[in-house]
mmCIF file of the N, C-alpha and C atoms, coordinates in Angstrom:
data_MODEL
# 
_entry.id   MODEL 
# 
loop_
_atom_site.group_PDB 
_atom_site.id 
_atom_site.type_symbol 
_atom_site.label_atom_id 
_atom_site.label_alt_id 
_atom_site.label_comp_id 
_atom_site.label_asym_id 
_atom_site.label_entity_id 
_atom_site.label_seq_id 
_atom_site.pdbx_PDB_ins_code 
_atom_site.Cartn_x 
_atom_site.Cartn_y 
_atom_site.Cartn_z 
_atom_site.occupancy 
_atom_site.B_iso_or_equiv 
_atom_site.pdbx_formal_charge 
_atom_site.auth_seq_id 
_atom_site.auth_comp_id 
_atom_site.auth_asym_id 
_atom_site.auth_atom_id 
_atom_site.pdbx_PDB_model_num 
ATOM 1   N N  . MET A 1 1  ? -65.525 49.372 26.370 1.00 0.00 ? 1  MET A N  1 
ATOM 2   C CA . MET A 1 1  ? -67.586 49.321 27.060 1.00 0.00 ? 1  MET A CA 1 
ATOM 3   C C  . MET A 1 1  ? -67.781 48.217 27.718 1.00 0.00 ? 1  MET A C  1 
ATOM 4   N N  . PRO A 1 2  ? -68.037 48.996 28.639 1.00 0.00 ? 2  PRO A N  1 
ATOM 5   C CA . PRO A 1 2  ? -69.094 47.710 29.766 1.00 0.00 ? 2  PRO A CA 1 
ATOM 6   C C  . PRO A 1 2  ? -70.521 47.025 29.101 1.00 0.00 ? 2  PRO A C  1 
ATOM 7   N N  . THR A 1 3  ? -70.471 45.997 29.404 1.00 0.00 ? 3  THR A N  1 
ATOM 8   C CA . THR A 1 3  ? -71.897 45.577 28.527 1.00 0.00 ? 3  THR A CA 1 
ATOM 9   C C  . THR A 1 3  ? -72.651 44.896 29.764 1.00 0.00 ? 3  THR A C  1 
ATOM 10  N N  . PHE A 1 4  ? -73.900 45.057 29.193 1.00 0.00 ? 4  PHE A N  1 
ATOM 11  C CA . PHE A 1 4  ? -75.494 45.794 29.795 1.00 0.00 ? 4  PHE A CA 1 
ATOM 12  C C  . PHE A 1 4  ? -76.336 44.338 28.903 1.00 0.00 ? 4  PHE A C  1 
ATOM 13  N N  . LEU A 1 5  ? -76.640 43.710 30.301 1.00 0.00 ? 5  LEU A N  1 
ATOM 14  C CA . LEU A 1 5  ? -77.674 42.585 29.933 1.00 0.00 ? 5  LEU A CA 1 
ATOM 15  C C  . LEU A 1 5  ? -79.037 43.309 30.245 1.00 0.00 ? 5  LEU A C  1 
ATOM 16  N N  . ILE A 1 6  ? -79.863 42.234 29.610 1.00 0.00 ? 6  ILE A N  1 
ATOM 17  C CA . ILE A 1 6  ? -81.491 42.796 29.545 1.00 0.00 ? 6  ILE A CA 1 
ATOM 18  C C  . ILE A 1 6  ? -82.130 41.693 29.831 1.00 0.00 ? 6  ILE A C  1 
ATOM 19  N N  . PRO A 1 7  ? -82.576 42.742 30.767 1.00 0.00 ? 7  PRO A N  1 
ATOM 20  C CA . PRO A 1 7  ? -83.678 40.990 32.126 1.00 0.00 ? 7  PRO A CA 1 
ATOM 21  C C  . PRO A 1 7  ? -85.203 40.601 31.067 1.00 0.00 ? 7  PRO A C  1 
ATOM 22  N N  . ASN A 1 8  ? -84.982 39.170 31.159 1.00 0.00 ? 8  ASN A N  1 
ATOM 23  C CA . ASN A 1 8  ? -85.880 38.553 31.227 1.00 0.00 ? 8  ASN A CA 1 
ATOM 24  C C  . ASN A 1 8  ? -87.085 39.496 30.470 1.00 0.00 ? 8  ASN A C  1 
ATOM 25  N N  . SER A 1 9  ? -87.448 39.750 31.878 1.00 0.00 ? 9  SER A N  1 
ATOM 26  C CA . SER A 1 9  ? -89.284 40.931 32.579 1.00 0.00 ? 9  SER A CA 1 
ATOM 27  C C  . SER A 1 9  ? -89.644 41.711 31.275 1.00 0.00 ? 9  SER A C  1 
ATOM 28  N N  . GLY A 1 10 ? -88.138 42.121 30.337 1.00 0.00 ? 10 GLY A N  1 
ATOM 29  C CA . GLY A 1 10 ? -88.359 42.831 29.131 1.00 0.00 ? 10 GLY A CA 1 
ATOM 30  C C  . GLY A 1 10 ? -88.519 44.813 29.934 1.00 0.00 ? 10 GLY A C  1 
ATOM 31  N N  . TYR A 1 11 ? -87.964 44.801 30.474 1.00 0.00 ? 11 TYR A N  1 
ATOM 32  C CA . TYR A 1 11 ? -88.701 45.723 32.300 1.00 0.00 ? 11 TYR A CA 1 
ATOM 33  C C  . TYR A 1 11 ? -87.331 46.614 32.576 1.00 0.00 ? 11 TYR A C  1 
ATOM 34  N N  . ILE A 1 12 ? -86.785 47.504 32.584 1.00 0.00 ? 12 ILE A N  1 
ATOM 35  C CA . ILE A 1 12 ? -85.558 48.525 33.513 1.00 0.00 ? 12 ILE A CA 1 
ATOM 36  C C  . ILE A 1 12 ? -86.095 49.126 34.120 1.00 0.00 ? 12 ILE A C  1 
ATOM 37  N N  . THR A 1 13 ? -85.316 49.688 35.481 1.00 0.00 ? 13 THR A N  1 
ATOM 38  C CA . THR A 1 13 ? -85.117 50.948 36.034 1.00 0.00 ? 13 THR A CA 1 
ATOM 39  C C  . THR A 1 13 ? -84.280 51.897 34.869 1.00 0.00 ? 13 THR A C  1 
ATOM 40  N N  . CYS A 1 14 ? -85.038 53.054 34.656 1.00 0.00 ? 14 CYS A N  1 
ATOM 41  C CA . CYS A 1 14 ? -84.315 54.181 33.402 1.00 0.00 ? 14 CYS A CA 1 
ATOM 42  C C  . CYS A 1 14 ? -82.907 54.650 35.068 1.00 0.00 ? 14 CYS A C  1 
ATOM 43  N N  . ILE A 1 15 ? -81.935 54.942 34.365 1.00 0.00 ? 15 ILE A N  1 
ATOM 44  C CA . ILE A 1 15 ? -80.715 55.232 35.196 1.00 0.00 ? 15 ILE A CA 1 
ATOM 45  C C  . ILE A 1 15 ? -81.386 56.875 35.667 1.00 0.00 ? 15 ILE A C  1 
ATOM 46  N N  . VAL A 1 16 ? -82.293 57.640 34.727 1.00 0.00 ? 16 VAL A N  1 
ATOM 47  C CA . VAL A 1 16 ? -82.194 58.429 34.633 1.00 0.00 ? 16 VAL A CA 1 
ATOM 48  C C  . VAL A 1 16 ? -83.494 59.216 35.254 1.00 0.00 ? 16 VAL A C  1 
ATOM 49  N N  . ARG A 1 17 ? -84.883 58.787 34.890 1.00 0.00 ? 17 ARG A N  1 
ATOM 50  C CA . ARG A 1 17 ? -86.526 58.629 35.871 1.00 0.00 ? 17 ARG A CA 1 
ATOM 51  C C  . ARG A 1 17 ? -86.285 57.852 37.122 1.00 0.00 ? 17 ARG A C  1 
ATOM 52  N N  . LYS A 1 18 ? -86.305 56.775 37.387 1.00 0.00 ? 18 LYS A N  1 
ATOM 53  C CA . LYS A 1 18 ? -86.059 55.750 38.409 1.00 0.00 ? 18 LYS A CA 1 
ATOM 54  C C  . LYS A 1 18 ? -87.574 55.930 38.726 1.00 0.00 ? 18 LYS A C  1 
ATOM 55  N N  . LYS A 1 19 ? -87.904 54.512 37.340 1.00 0.00 ? 19 LYS A N  1 
ATOM 56  C CA . LYS A 1 19 ? -89.674 54.183 37.397 1.00 0.00 ? 19 LYS A CA 1 
ATOM 57  C C  . LYS A 1 19 ? -88.625 52.954 36.507 1.00 0.00 ? 19 LYS A C  1 
ATOM 58  N N  . ASP A 1 20 ? -89.985 52.208 36.698 1.00 0.00 ? 20 ASP A N  1 
ATOM 59  C CA . ASP A 1 20 ? -89.498 50.960 34.946 1.00 0.00 ? 20 ASP A CA 1 
ATOM 60  C C  . ASP A 1 20 ? -90.224 51.186 34.039 1.00 0.00 ? 20 ASP A C  1 
ATOM 61  N N  . ILE A 1 21 ? -89.549 51.525 32.782 1.00 0.00 ? 21 ILE A N  1 
ATOM 62  C CA . ILE A 1 21 ? -89.961 51.287 31.755 1.00 0.00 ? 21 ILE A CA 1 
ATOM 63  C C  . ILE A 1 21 ? -89.175 49.782 31.071 1.00 0.00 ? 21 ILE A C  1 
ATOM 64  N N  . GLN A 1 22 ? -90.581 49.711 29.955 1.00 0.00 ? 22 GLN A N  1 
ATOM 65  C CA . GLN A 1 22 ? -90.429 48.275 29.173 1.00 0.00 ? 22 GLN A CA 1 
ATOM 66  C C  . GLN A 1 22 ? -89.646 49.405 27.912 1.00 0.00 ? 22 GLN A C  1 
ATOM 67  N N  . LEU A 1 23 ? -89.056 47.688 27.652 1.00 0.00 ? 23 LEU A N  1 
ATOM 68  C CA . LEU A 1 23 ? -87.263 47.790 26.472 1.00 0.00 ? 23 LEU A CA 1 
ATOM 69  C C  . LEU A 1 23 ? -87.810 47.876 25.572 1.00 0.00 ? 23 LEU A C  1 
ATOM 70  N N  . LYS A 1 24 ? -87.972 48.767 24.831 1.00 0.00 ? 24 LYS A N  1 
ATOM 71  C CA . LYS A 1 24 ? -87.796 49.077 23.012 1.00 0.00 ? 24 LYS A CA 1 
ATOM 72  C C  . LYS A 1 24 ? -86.467 49.354 22.918 1.00 0.00 ? 24 LYS A C  1 
ATOM 73  N N  . PRO A 1 25 ? -86.556 48.970 21.687 1.00 0.00 ? 25 PRO A N  1 
ATOM 74  C CA . PRO A 1 25 ? -85.156 48.947 20.921 1.00 0.00 ? 25 PRO A CA 1 
ATOM 75  C C  . PRO A 1 25 ? -85.234 50.908 21.248 1.00 0.00 ? 25 PRO A C  1 
ATOM 76  N N  . GLU A 1 26 ? -85.657 52.341 21.144 1.00 0.00 ? 26 GLU A N  1 
ATOM 77  C CA . GLU A 1 26 ? -85.450 52.577 20.991 1.00 0.00 ? 26 GLU A CA 1 
ATOM 78  C C  . GLU A 1 26 ? -85.178 53.506 22.307 1.00 0.00 ? 26 GLU A C  1 
ATOM 79  N N  . GLU A 1 27 ? -85.688 52.662 24.088 1.00 0.00 ? 27 GLU A N  1 
ATOM 80  C CA . GLU A 1 27 ? -85.583 52.918 24.939 1.00 0.00 ? 27 GLU A CA 1 
ATOM 81  C C  . GLU A 1 27 ? -84.630 52.306 25.499 1.00 0.00 ? 27 GLU A C  1 
ATOM 82  N N  . ILE A 1 28 ? -83.565 50.946 24.650 1.00 0.00 ? 28 ILE A N  1 
ATOM 83  C CA . ILE A 1 28 ? -82.488 50.357 24.880 1.00 0.00 ? 28 ILE A CA 1 
ATOM 84  C C  . ILE A 1 28 ? -81.330 52.034 24.455 1.00 0.00 ? 28 ILE A C  1 
ATOM 85  N N  . VAL A 1 29 ? -81.479 52.223 23.620 1.00 0.00 ? 29 VAL A N  1 
ATOM 86  C CA . VAL A 1 29 ? -80.862 53.227 22.308 1.00 0.00 ? 29 VAL A CA 1 
ATOM 87  C C  . VAL A 1 29 ? -80.555 54.719 23.791 1.00 0.00 ? 29 VAL A C  1 
ATOM 88  N N  . ARG A 1 30 ? -81.759 54.857 24.204 1.00 0.00 ? 30 ARG A N  1 
ATOM 89  C CA . ARG A 1 30 ? -81.740 56.304 25.215 1.00 0.00 ? 30 ARG A CA 1 
ATOM 90  C C  . ARG A 1 30 ? -80.454 55.342 26.559 1.00 0.00 ? 30 ARG A C  1 
ATOM 91  N N  . GLN A 1 31 ? -81.496 54.386 27.567 1.00 0.00 ? 31 GLN A N  1 
ATOM 92  C CA . GLN A 1 31 ? -80.533 54.250 28.225 1.00 0.00 ? 31 GLN A CA 1 
ATOM 93  C C  . GLN A 1 31 ? -79.542 54.237 28.719 1.00 0.00 ? 31 GLN A C  1 
ATOM 94  N N  . LEU A 1 32 ? -78.357 53.898 27.475 1.00 0.00 ? 32 LEU A N  1 
ATOM 95  C CA . LEU A 1 32 ? -77.283 53.856 26.744 1.00 0.00 ? 32 LEU A CA 1 
ATOM 96  C C  . LEU A 1 32 ? -76.895 54.395 26.865 1.00 0.00 ? 32 LEU A C  1 
ATOM 97  N N  . TYR A 1 33 ? -77.128 56.019 26.458 1.00 0.00 ? 33 TYR A N  1 
ATOM 98  C CA . TYR A 1 33 ? -76.705 57.276 26.056 1.00 0.00 ? 33 TYR A CA 1 
ATOM 99  C C  . TYR A 1 33 ? -76.536 57.424 27.441 1.00 0.00 ? 33 TYR A C  1 
ATOM 100 N N  . ALA A 1 34 ? -77.203 58.057 28.122 1.00 0.00 ? 34 ALA A N  1 
ATOM 101 C CA . ALA A 1 34 ? -77.776 58.226 29.034 1.00 0.00 ? 34 ALA A CA 1 
ATOM 102 C C  . ALA A 1 34 ? -76.576 57.675 30.125 1.00 0.00 ? 34 ALA A C  1 
ATOM 103 N N  . ALA A 1 35 ? -76.665 56.697 29.984 1.00 0.00 ? 35 ALA A N  1 
ATOM 104 C CA . ALA A 1 35 ? -75.126 55.963 31.354 1.00 0.00 ? 35 ALA A CA 1 
ATOM 105 C C  . ALA A 1 35 ? -73.911 56.454 30.387 1.00 0.00 ? 35 ALA A C  1 
ATOM 106 N N  . ARG A 1 36 ? -73.644 55.945 29.770 1.00 0.00 ? 36 ARG A N  1 
ATOM 107 C CA . ARG A 1 36 ? -72.444 57.086 29.044 1.00 0.00 ? 36 ARG A CA 1 
ATOM 108 C C  . ARG A 1 36 ? -72.108 58.613 29.208 1.00 0.00 ? 36 ARG A C  1 
ATOM 109 N N  . LEU A 1 37 ? -73.570 59.743 29.186 1.00 0.00 ? 37 LEU A N  1 
ATOM 110 C CA . LEU A 1 37 ? -73.078 60.597 29.655 1.00 0.00 ? 37 LEU A CA 1 
ATOM 111 C C  . LEU A 1 37 ? -72.984 60.755 30.857 1.00 0.00 ? 37 LEU A C  1 
ATOM 112 N N  . ILE A 1 38 ? -73.240 59.445 32.188 1.00 0.00 ? 38 ILE A N  1 
ATOM 113 C CA . ILE A 1 38 ? -73.188 60.187 33.145 1.00 0.00 ? 38 ILE A CA 1 
ATOM 114 C C  . ILE A 1 38 ? -72.174 59.271 33.741 1.00 0.00 ? 38 ILE A C  1 
ATOM 115 N N  . ASN A 1 39 ? -71.288 58.036 32.989 1.00 0.00 ? 39 ASN A N  1 
ATOM 116 C CA . ASN A 1 39 ? -70.937 57.594 33.829 1.00 0.00 ? 39 ASN A CA 1 
ATOM 117 C C  . ASN A 1 39 ? -69.105 58.455 33.013 1.00 0.00 ? 39 ASN A C  1 
ATOM 118 N N  . GLN A 1 40 ? -69.246 57.983 31.621 1.00 0.00 ? 40 GLN A N  1 
ATOM 119 C CA . GLN A 1 40 ? -68.370 58.668 30.101 1.00 0.00 ? 40 GLN A CA 1 
ATOM 120 C C  . GLN A 1 40 ? -67.995 60.293 30.768 1.00 0.00 ? 40 GLN A C  1 
ATOM 121 N N  . TYR A 1 41 ? -68.447 60.776 30.553 1.00 0.00 ? 41 TYR A N  1 
ATOM 122 C CA . TYR A 1 41 ? -68.640 63.202 30.587 1.00 0.00 ? 41 TYR A CA 1 
ATOM 123 C C  . TYR A 1 41 ? -68.843 63.680 31.618 1.00 0.00 ? 41 TYR A C  1 
ATOM 124 N N  . GLY A 1 42 ? -69.604 62.946 32.461 1.00 0.00 ? 42 GLY A N  1 
ATOM 125 C CA . GLY A 1 42 ? -69.444 63.315 34.416 1.00 0.00 ? 42 GLY A CA 1 
ATOM 126 C C  . GLY A 1 42 ? -70.751 64.193 34.042 1.00 0.00 ? 42 GLY A C  1 
ATOM 127 N N  . TYR A 1 43 ? -71.799 63.196 33.151 1.00 0.00 ? 43 TYR A N  1 
ATOM 128 C CA . TYR A 1 43 ? -72.699 64.929 33.848 1.00 0.00 ? 43 TYR A CA 1 
ATOM 129 C C  . TYR A 1 43 ? -73.857 64.227 34.282 1.00 0.00 ? 43 TYR A C  1 
ATOM 130 N N  . THR A 1 44 ? -74.653 64.999 35.190 1.00 0.00 ? 44 THR A N  1 
ATOM 131 C CA . THR A 1 44 ? -75.383 65.060 37.022 1.00 0.00 ? 44 THR A CA 1 
ATOM 132 C C  . THR A 1 44 ? -76.845 64.180 35.841 1.00 0.00 ? 44 THR A C  1 
ATOM 133 N N  . LYS A 1 45 ? -77.995 63.532 36.445 1.00 0.00 ? 45 LYS A N  1 
ATOM 134 C CA . LYS A 1 45 ? -78.680 63.138 36.324 1.00 0.00 ? 45 LYS A CA 1 
ATOM 135 C C  . LYS A 1 45 ? -80.205 64.558 35.876 1.00 0.00 ? 45 LYS A C  1 
ATOM 136 N N  . LYS A 1 46 ? -79.880 65.360 36.812 1.00 0.00 ? 46 LYS A N  1 
ATOM 137 C CA . LYS A 1 46 ? -80.978 66.671 36.717 1.00 0.00 ? 46 LYS A CA 1 
ATOM 138 C C  . LYS A 1 46 ? -80.789 66.836 34.980 1.00 0.00 ? 46 LYS A C  1 
ATOM 139 N N  . ARG A 1 47 ? -79.396 66.751 34.621 1.00 0.00 ? 47 ARG A N  1 
ATOM 140 C CA . ARG A 1 47 ? -79.250 67.575 33.171 1.00 0.00 ? 47 ARG A CA 1 
ATOM 141 C C  . ARG A 1 47 ? -79.477 66.443 32.023 1.00 0.00 ? 47 ARG A C  1 
ATOM 142 N N  . ILE A 1 48 ? -80.309 65.423 32.518 1.00 0.00 ? 48 ILE A N  1 
ATOM 143 C CA . ILE A 1 48 ? -81.203 64.765 31.604 1.00 0.00 ? 48 ILE A CA 1 
ATOM 144 C C  . ILE A 1 48 ? -82.048 64.624 31.991 1.00 0.00 ? 48 ILE A C  1 
ATOM 145 N N  . LYS A 1 49 ? -82.783 64.870 30.492 1.00 0.00 ? 49 LYS A N  1 
ATOM 146 C CA . LYS A 1 49 ? -84.737 64.837 29.661 1.00 0.00 ? 49 LYS A CA 1 
ATOM 147 C C  . LYS A 1 49 ? -84.569 64.715 29.158 1.00 0.00 ? 49 LYS A C  1 
ATOM 148 N N  . PHE A 1 50 ? -86.068 63.833 29.002 1.00 0.00 ? 50 PHE A N  1 
ATOM 149 C CA . PHE A 1 50 ? -86.116 62.606 27.837 1.00 0.00 ? 50 PHE A CA 1 
ATOM 150 C C  . PHE A 1 50 ? -87.911 63.339 27.108 1.00 0.00 ? 50 PHE A C  1 
ATOM 151 N N  . GLU A 1 51 ? -87.905 63.416 25.988 1.00 0.00 ? 51 GLU A N  1 
ATOM 152 C CA . GLU A 1 51 ? -88.814 63.613 25.579 1.00 0.00 ? 51 GLU A CA 1 
ATOM 153 C C  . GLU A 1 51 ? -89.974 65.165 26.177 1.00 0.00 ? 51 GLU A C  1 
ATOM 154 N N  . LEU A 1 52 ? -88.535 66.149 25.664 1.00 0.00 ? 52 LEU A N  1 
ATOM 155 C CA . LEU A 1 52 ? -88.725 67.650 25.907 1.00 0.00 ? 52 LEU A CA 1 
ATOM 156 C C  . LEU A 1 52 ? -89.853 67.912 25.078 1.00 0.00 ? 52 LEU A C  1 
ATOM 157 N N  . THR A 1 53 ? -91.410 68.774 25.363 1.00 0.00 ? 53 THR A N  1 
ATOM 158 C CA . THR A 1 53 ? -91.834 68.758 23.469 1.00 0.00 ? 53 THR A CA 1 
ATOM 159 C C  . THR A 1 53 ? -91.017 70.711 23.375 1.00 0.00 ? 53 THR A C  1 
ATOM 160 N N  . MET A 1 54 ? -91.477 70.897 22.946 1.00 0.00 ? 54 MET A N  1 
ATOM 161 C CA . MET A 1 54 ? -90.519 72.692 22.286 1.00 0.00 ? 54 MET A CA 1 
ATOM 162 C C  . MET A 1 54 ? -91.713 73.597 23.796 1.00 0.00 ? 54 MET A C  1 
ATOM 163 N N  . GLN A 1 55 ? -92.262 73.509 24.595 1.00 0.00 ? 55 GLN A N  1 
ATOM 164 C CA . GLN A 1 55 ? -92.637 73.942 25.440 1.00 0.00 ? 55 GLN A CA 1 
ATOM 165 C C  . GLN A 1 55 ? -92.418 74.114 26.479 1.00 0.00 ? 55 GLN A C  1 
ATOM 166 N N  . ASN A 1 56 ? -91.350 72.808 26.437 1.00 0.00 ? 56 ASN A N  1 
ATOM 167 C CA . ASN A 1 56 ? -90.855 72.875 28.483 1.00 0.00 ? 56 ASN A CA 1 
ATOM 168 C C  . ASN A 1 56 ? -89.353 73.782 27.913 1.00 0.00 ? 56 ASN A C  1 
ATOM 169 N N  . LEU A 1 57 ? -89.371 74.309 26.716 1.00 0.00 ? 57 LEU A N  1 
ATOM 170 C CA . LEU A 1 57 ? -87.711 74.617 26.832 1.00 0.00 ? 57 LEU A CA 1 
ATOM 171 C C  . LEU A 1 57 ? -87.858 76.562 27.266 1.00 0.00 ? 57 LEU A C  1 
ATOM 172 N N  . ALA A 1 58 ? -87.421 76.414 27.546 1.00 0.00 ? 58 ALA A N  1 
ATOM 173 C CA . ALA A 1 58 ? -87.411 78.281 27.398 1.00 0.00 ? 58 ALA A CA 1 
ATOM 174 C C  . ALA A 1 58 ? -86.213 78.864 26.721 1.00 0.00 ? 58 ALA A C  1 
ATOM 175 N N  . LEU A 1 59 ? -87.105 79.961 26.198 1.00 0.00 ? 59 LEU A N  1 
ATOM 176 C CA . LEU A 1 59 ? -85.341 80.695 25.123 1.00 0.00 ? 59 LEU A CA 1 
ATOM 177 C C  . LEU A 1 59 ? -86.266 81.835 25.879 1.00 0.00 ? 59 LEU A C  1 
ATOM 178 N N  . HIS A 1 60 ? -84.925 82.318 25.784 1.00 0.00 ? 60 HIS A N  1 
ATOM 179 C CA . HIS A 1 60 ? -84.235 83.747 26.393 1.00 0.00 ? 60 HIS A CA 1 
ATOM 180 C C  . HIS A 1 60 ? -83.473 84.587 25.208 1.00 0.00 ? 60 HIS A C  1 
# 
């Protein structure tokens, strides 16, 4: 398992969204899991979405 350092600023660039985000406890878990999906399981960044509402989901 790789080691991740949390920057002193409290912000990190999101691996999926490519924007700076504040590192709250839930965001740390989200970023670690996204990194695992990409690096270990081969998911593409386009397949990962955060904070979707039910309106964003297409039901077929």
